[in-house]
N, C-alpha and C positions, 0 to 999 in steps of 0.2 A: 323486601320480599312481601308478597301478598299472603293473606290468610287463605289456607286451602280447605276451609270448612265445607264449602260446597263442591269440592272436587271428588269425583267418584273413581279415580284411577285405581285399579286393583293391583297393588304391589308397591314397590319402593318408588314413590312418585319423584322424590328429589333426585335419587340416583338415575332414574329414567330421563329426567330433564337434562342432567349434566351429560349423560352418555349420548343422548340425542344431539345435544349442542356440539359436542366434539366428534360426532360421527363414529362412536365406539359401540353401536348396537348392531346386532345382526339384522337381516332383512325382515324376519318375522316380527321381532320386537319393535323395529322401526315402523312397520305398517300399523301395528296395534297402537303405538303412541301417536302416530299421525292422525289416525281415525279419532283418537281421544281428544287431541287438541283442537279438532274442528268444532267439537261441541263444548269444550271446557274453556271458558274465558279466564279462569284463574290460572290454569297452566299456561295458556297463551300469553298472558300478561307477564308471568314470571319468566317464561322463555325469552320474551322481548327484553326484559330487564337484564337477563344474563347476556344476551347478545350485545346490548349496549355496553356492558362492562367489558366484554371480550373485545369489542371494537376499540374502546378507550385504551385498554391495555396493549393492544397491538400497535397503537400509535405512540405509546410511551417509549422513551429512550432514557437510559440513565444519564444523569448530568455529567458533563466533563469536569474532571477535577481542576481546581485552580493551580495546583502544584503537582509536579511530577516527583515520584520517589527517586532518591539518589542514594546509592549504596557507597558507604565509606569503606575504603580498603583497610582501615585500622580496627576492624572488629567492633565498631560502634553500632552496627546495625543500620537499617534504613533510616533516612531522615528526609525531610521535605526540603526540596530546593526552593530557593526564593525565586518567585516568578520574575522574569526580566522587566515586566511592567512596573514592579514595585521597587526596582533599583534606581537610584538617582543616575542621571546620565553621566556624571563624572566618575562614579565609583566603578572599579573593575569587577568583573564577574567573580563570584566566590570560587576558590580553588580547594580541592580536597586536601585534608591535612597531610596525607602521606606524600603528596607531590611537593608540598612546601617544606618538608623535612630535609635537612642537609644530608649529603651522602655519608659523611662520617657518622652521623647518628644512626643511619640505616645499618651501616657495617657494625657499629657497636651493638645494636639490638640483635643482629644476626649472630655475632660472636657470643653474646650473653645467652641466647637461646641454645646454641650448640653446647656451651659450657654447662648449662643447667641440665640439658638432656644427657650429656656424658656423665655428669655427677649422679643423676638419678639412675642411670644404667650401670653404675659402678665400673666405669670404663678405666682400664689400667693399661699403660704402655710401659714396657720395660725393655731395656737394651742390655744384653749380657753377651758373653763370649759365644753363646749358641746363636745369637741373632736378635732381631727385633721381635717382640711378642706383644700382641694386643689382645686383651681379654675384656669381656663384659660379664656382668652378673655377679652373684654373690657366692659362686662356687669356690671352695677352698682349693689350694694347690693339690697336686696328686699325692696320694698316700705314700708314706716312705716304704722303700723296698724291705723285704724280710731280713736281708743280710745286715742292713744298717739299723734294724729295730733293736737288736741286743745292745749295740753301743749307745743308742739314744735312750734306752730304758735300763739303767743299771739296777733298778729295784727288782727286775726279774731274776737276775742271778742270785741276789740276796734272798729272794723268796724261795728259790729252788734249794739253796743251801739250808735254810731254816726247815723246809719240808723234809729233807734228808735227815737232819738232826733229830727232828720229832719222831720219825720212823725208827731210828736207832734206839731212842729212849724207850719207846713203846715196846720194842722187841726185847730190850734188856729187862724190863719189868715183867714180861711174860715168861721168861726163862727162869726155871727154879735154881 
Protein backbone atom coordinates (compact mmCIF):
# COMPACT_ATOMS: atom_id res chain seq x y z
CA UNK A 1 0.00 0.00 0.00
CA UNK A 2 1.08 3.49 -0.62
CA UNK A 3 1.63 6.24 1.88
CA UNK A 4 -1.41 8.48 2.23
CA UNK A 5 0.45 11.55 3.51
CA UNK A 6 -0.76 13.75 0.63
CA UNK A 7 -4.35 12.42 0.68
CA UNK A 8 -6.98 14.89 1.89
CA UNK A 9 -10.00 12.61 2.10
CA UNK A 10 -12.19 13.71 5.05
CA UNK A 11 -13.06 10.56 6.98
CA UNK A 12 -12.13 6.89 7.14
CA UNK A 13 -10.08 6.70 3.97
CA UNK A 14 -9.23 2.98 4.11
CA UNK A 15 -12.79 1.99 4.95
CA UNK A 16 -14.08 4.16 2.09
CA UNK A 17 -11.68 2.48 -0.38
CA UNK A 18 -12.77 -1.03 0.66
CA UNK A 19 -16.48 -0.10 0.67
CA UNK A 20 -16.12 1.49 -2.78
CA UNK A 21 -14.23 -1.54 -4.11
CA UNK A 22 -16.94 -3.96 -3.00
CA UNK A 23 -19.86 -1.66 -3.88
CA UNK A 24 -21.04 -1.32 -0.29
CA UNK A 25 -21.45 2.47 -0.24
CA UNK A 26 -24.64 4.42 -0.72
CA UNK A 27 -24.99 6.76 -3.71
CA UNK A 28 -24.02 9.95 -1.84
CA UNK A 29 -20.82 8.49 -0.32
CA UNK A 30 -19.98 6.88 -3.65
CA UNK A 31 -20.23 10.23 -5.48
CA UNK A 32 -18.06 11.94 -2.83
CA UNK A 33 -15.38 9.24 -3.10
CA UNK A 34 -15.45 9.21 -6.93
CA UNK A 35 -14.92 13.00 -6.97
CA UNK A 36 -12.06 12.52 -4.51
CA UNK A 37 -10.18 9.82 -6.47
CA UNK A 38 -10.29 11.98 -9.63
CA UNK A 39 -7.85 14.37 -7.93
CA UNK A 40 -6.04 12.03 -5.49
CA UNK A 41 -3.31 9.90 -7.05
CA UNK A 42 -2.60 8.15 -3.73
CA UNK A 43 -6.15 6.80 -3.34
CA UNK A 44 -6.33 5.93 -7.06
CA UNK A 45 -3.10 3.91 -6.83
CA UNK A 46 -4.23 2.11 -3.69
CA UNK A 47 -7.62 1.34 -5.26
CA UNK A 48 -5.82 -0.13 -8.30
CA UNK A 49 -3.66 -2.29 -5.99
CA UNK A 50 -6.77 -3.60 -4.20
CA UNK A 51 -8.45 -4.33 -7.54
CA UNK A 52 -5.38 -6.32 -8.61
CA UNK A 53 -5.55 -8.36 -5.42
CA UNK A 54 -9.29 -8.85 -5.92
CA UNK A 55 -8.75 -10.13 -9.48
CA UNK A 56 -5.97 -12.47 -8.36
CA UNK A 57 -8.12 -13.90 -5.57
CA UNK A 58 -11.10 -14.38 -7.87
CA UNK A 59 -8.98 -16.59 -10.15
CA UNK A 60 -7.57 -18.62 -7.28
CA UNK A 61 -8.99 -22.07 -6.63
CA UNK A 62 -8.04 -24.36 -3.74
CA UNK A 63 -5.74 -27.18 -4.78
CA UNK A 64 -7.22 -30.62 -5.22
CA UNK A 65 -6.12 -33.05 -2.50
CA UNK A 66 -3.87 -35.91 -3.52
CA UNK A 67 -5.78 -38.30 -1.30
CA UNK A 68 -9.44 -38.64 -0.47
CA UNK A 69 -10.58 -39.27 3.11
CA UNK A 70 -11.94 -42.73 3.77
CA UNK A 71 -13.94 -43.54 6.88
CA UNK A 72 -13.25 -46.81 8.60
CA UNK A 73 -16.32 -48.55 10.06
CA UNK A 74 -14.38 -49.72 13.14
CA UNK A 75 -14.40 -46.35 14.93
CA UNK A 76 -10.83 -45.57 13.95
CA UNK A 77 -11.87 -42.24 12.44
CA UNK A 78 -11.00 -40.88 9.03
CA UNK A 79 -7.83 -41.98 7.36
CA UNK A 80 -6.35 -41.11 4.02
CA UNK A 81 -6.77 -43.61 1.25
CA UNK A 82 -3.75 -44.47 -0.79
CA UNK A 83 -4.08 -42.93 -4.26
CA UNK A 84 -4.38 -45.56 -6.98
CA UNK A 85 -1.42 -44.03 -8.77
CA UNK A 86 0.80 -44.89 -5.77
CA UNK A 87 -0.22 -48.58 -5.74
CA UNK A 88 1.84 -51.10 -7.67
CA UNK A 89 -0.06 -52.64 -10.57
CA UNK A 90 0.07 -56.14 -9.03
CA UNK A 91 -1.25 -55.26 -5.55
CA UNK A 92 -4.99 -55.34 -4.84
CA UNK A 93 -6.81 -52.25 -3.63
CA UNK A 94 -6.83 -51.83 0.15
CA UNK A 95 -9.96 -53.14 1.89
CA UNK A 96 -11.47 -51.75 5.07
CA UNK A 97 -10.67 -53.80 8.17
CA UNK A 98 -14.32 -54.57 8.99
CA UNK A 99 -14.95 -56.21 5.61
CA UNK A 100 -11.88 -58.40 6.03
CA UNK A 101 -13.06 -59.59 9.50
CA UNK A 102 -14.59 -63.10 9.53
CA UNK A 103 -18.29 -63.51 10.29
CA UNK A 104 -17.65 -65.44 13.52
CA UNK A 105 -15.55 -62.54 14.85
CA UNK A 106 -18.33 -60.07 14.06
CA UNK A 107 -20.88 -62.27 15.88
CA UNK A 108 -18.54 -62.67 18.87
CA UNK A 109 -18.08 -58.89 19.04
CA UNK A 110 -21.85 -58.34 18.92
CA UNK A 111 -22.48 -60.92 21.66
CA UNK A 112 -19.77 -59.36 23.79
CA UNK A 113 -21.32 -55.90 23.39
CA UNK A 114 -24.78 -57.19 24.32
CA UNK A 115 -23.36 -59.04 27.32
CA UNK A 116 -21.46 -56.02 28.61
CA UNK A 117 -24.53 -53.84 28.11
CA UNK A 118 -26.77 -56.29 29.96
CA UNK A 119 -24.27 -56.54 32.80
CA UNK A 120 -23.99 -52.75 33.05
CA UNK A 121 -27.79 -52.46 33.15
CA UNK A 122 -28.01 -55.22 35.80
CA UNK A 123 -30.26 -57.27 33.55
CA UNK A 124 -31.78 -60.29 35.34
CA UNK A 125 -33.90 -63.06 33.86
CA UNK A 126 -35.70 -65.44 36.25
CA UNK A 127 -38.04 -68.29 35.56
CA UNK A 128 -40.39 -69.29 38.36
CA UNK A 129 -43.85 -70.86 38.69
CA UNK A 130 -45.33 -67.41 38.08
CA UNK A 131 -43.58 -67.24 34.68
CA UNK A 132 -40.61 -65.60 33.03
CA UNK A 133 -39.44 -62.32 34.58
CA UNK A 134 -36.93 -59.90 33.09
CA UNK A 135 -35.67 -56.93 35.14
CA UNK A 136 -33.12 -54.20 34.67
CA UNK A 137 -31.65 -51.70 37.07
CA UNK A 138 -30.59 -51.78 40.66
CA UNK A 139 -34.04 -51.81 42.26
CA UNK A 140 -34.57 -54.32 45.00
CA UNK A 141 -37.43 -56.77 45.07
CA UNK A 142 -40.85 -55.64 46.28
CA UNK A 143 -41.03 -54.94 50.05
CA UNK A 144 -42.51 -57.79 52.14
CA UNK A 145 -46.20 -57.69 52.95
CA UNK A 146 -47.19 -56.59 56.52
CA UNK A 147 -48.61 -60.04 57.36
CA UNK A 148 -45.31 -61.76 56.72
CA UNK A 149 -43.22 -59.09 58.46
CA UNK A 150 -43.96 -60.44 61.98
CA UNK A 151 -42.77 -63.90 61.03
CA UNK A 152 -39.67 -62.53 59.29
CA UNK A 153 -38.78 -60.25 62.22
CA UNK A 154 -39.00 -62.20 65.54
CA UNK A 155 -37.24 -59.43 67.44
CA UNK A 156 -40.40 -57.31 67.20
CA UNK A 157 -42.36 -59.71 69.45
CA UNK A 158 -39.45 -59.87 71.89
CA UNK A 159 -39.28 -56.06 71.93
CA UNK A 160 -43.02 -55.77 72.61
CA UNK A 161 -42.73 -58.28 75.50
CA UNK A 162 -39.82 -56.33 77.04
CA UNK A 163 -41.79 -53.07 76.77
CA UNK A 164 -44.75 -54.64 78.59
CA UNK A 165 -42.47 -55.98 81.33
CA UNK A 166 -40.84 -52.57 81.78
CA UNK A 167 -44.25 -50.89 82.11
CA UNK A 168 -45.31 -53.40 84.80
CA UNK A 169 -42.10 -52.84 86.79
CA UNK A 170 -42.53 -49.06 86.66
CA UNK A 171 -46.15 -49.34 87.80
CA UNK A 172 -45.21 -51.65 90.68
CA UNK A 173 -42.59 -49.17 91.95
CA UNK A 174 -45.01 -46.26 91.81
CA UNK A 175 -47.70 -48.00 93.90
CA UNK A 176 -47.20 -47.69 97.71
